N, C-alpha and C positions, 0 to 999 in steps of 0.2 A: 504492497502500499503506497502510495507516495502523497504527503499534504504540503497542499499549497495554501497559504492565506494571505490576501487583498487587505485592503481599507475596506472594510460593508462597511451593511446598517438596514436590515428591515423591517417590517412596522406594517398594523394592524390593529383592526377593534371591532369588535365582538360584544351584541348589547345584552347576553345573559351574564349572568353575576355573579359564575362561579369561573369565566374566565377569565375574573381581575389580573389574579399573577400572570396566567403567560401575557395580558393585553399589557400590564406592568411591563415587561421585561424590555418588548415589544416594542415598547416608549422610550426607554429605559438605550435599547439598541441604535435603536435608530439618531435620539437625540433630540430630534422638532417635535416630540408630540408623535400623538393616534393619527394614522391617514392611511386610506386606503385606494392605491392604486390599482383598477384591474382592466384590461380587457375583455371586452364581449366580440364575438362575432353578429352578427344580423340578425342571423340564418341560428343563434344557437350551436352552428355546429362545426366551428372550427376551421373552415372551410380555406382551404388556401388563400386570401386575400391580398390583394393589388400592391405592395408595399412601394415605397423611394428607393434610388439607384441600386444598388448595387445585387440588394436583395429583395428584388420587384420581381422575382423565382424560387424564392424560398418556400418553405411548407411551413404556412402556419403555424406553432403548437402554442392555444390558450390554454387557461389555470383548469386542470383539470382533466387535464385530454393529452393520448398518447397517440404520436403519428409519425413515420417517417416519411425518409426522404430520397433517391437511389442515388448509382452509386457515384458521385459528384457532385450531390443536394446538397442543399440545406436548412438548416432549419434556425427557424428564427424564434423566441422566447421573446412576445413582447412584455412591455411590463411588468420585471422582476421584481418586485416588493420581498414581500413575508413572506418569498417564495422560492422553493429546490425546482431546477432543470436534470436532470437525468437521462445523457445522450449520451446512448450503445454506441460505440461503434465495431461495426460486422468486416467481420477478414474480407467478405468478398464485392466491398463500399457500400457504401453508403450507412445509414447512420439512422435506430431507432430513439426517438425521441415522449421520456415525460416531462409534461408539466406541475407542478405538485407541489401545490396549493397548503396555507396549513389551515383555512376553511375552507370545509365546501363547498366549491357552485354545483347549482344547483341541476342537476340532468349530468351532471361530472362525477368523474375518480374522485372517491373518498382520501388522503391521503394514509390511509393502511390496507386501501384498494388498487389504489396504481401500479405497486411496485408488481405483481401480478397480472397485471393490464399490462406492464411492459414482458414480462418474458414471456407473456402468452403469443404478443407482435413476434418476436425477436422469433422465434416459436427453436429449430435446430440448430438452425445459421451460426459459426463460430463466431465467439464474440471474444474483441481482441483492445478492449480497452472498455471502461466506463467511466462519466467524465461530470462528477455533481457540482454544481457552480450555481450563488447567489448567497438566502441570507439562512449561514452556518451558525452564530449565534441567538439566530431569532429558533431554530428547529432542535427538540428532542429526539433523539435518534428510535425513542418508542412508539413517538407518533406515527413510521410505515407502520405497525402492529396493530396498534388502535388510533384509533384518528378522536382527534380529541370531541367533533361526536358524541362518538363513543358512551361518554363517559356519562351516569346516570347522574339523581340528587343524591347529595351526602356522598360524594366520590373528588377523591379530591384531582385532580387536572395535573398534572406532572408538566414543568415547565424548565426550560434549560438558567442555570442562575452564570455558567457560564459554556465554550463556542463549545464540543465537538465535534469537533473532523474528526475525527480516529473511528469515536463511536460511529460515528452517519456510514463514515465510509465499507465499517461490518454490518451495518441496517441493507445498507444498499446491497451488499452481497449476496448478503443471506439472504432479501429477500427477490432475488436475479440469480440466484446457484451458482453466485460463479465468483472462485474462488477474490480476494480479500488483496489481491498485493495488483488487481487487473483497476483498483478504483481508484481517481483523485481526489477530492474534495479540496475548492476553492472558493472559496472565502470573496461575495463582489460584489460594487457597490449597489444602488438599486438600478435600473435603466433595461431596456430590448437587452436582448441574452444571441448571438448569432454564431451557429458552429454551423462550418463545414465539414467535408468530404474531399475527402484529396492525400497525397503524403506531405502535398508541402498546407497544409489548412490549417487557418489564423483562427483562430475562437478568441471574442470576444467580448 
């Protein structure tokens, strides 16, 4: 497992009182208070949408979705704030990506279902690398096995007290049934993420 860190932040809100702890952590992590920037496609299906410049042909992956780009293709994850993105690089070329949302977007995968959906999409194809990027400090690794929404009245929702990239790498590796050595975790600031396929592909 290789872990990289850059300055980053993530933030989120939720009206349910039992999420006060996680929201407080997110606000502290952001350093700017609580606000959520989310992307919504007009049809709610996250279909590839027109974007400007060199990302015009990118496959768009919005919150709670799993999508794929063929060999030489590009995935665009818009408005990554309190989210994590998980991109699987395939040996034969191509990318399969998931945009994991801290709080579930209606009609999309919640955090404890998205790795299973990503694993199913990859299927039997060989994986060369898995890249996790986004609001590392906002995520408790257990959210990948029990989502925030699945905690009932009287249950305490766990929340991170510090960034845990090693824990996230292990959780993602377990969820995808891949060796943890293939997983990298990078903490990045808010904004769009673009991941491209190819031997000289750049991520930003």
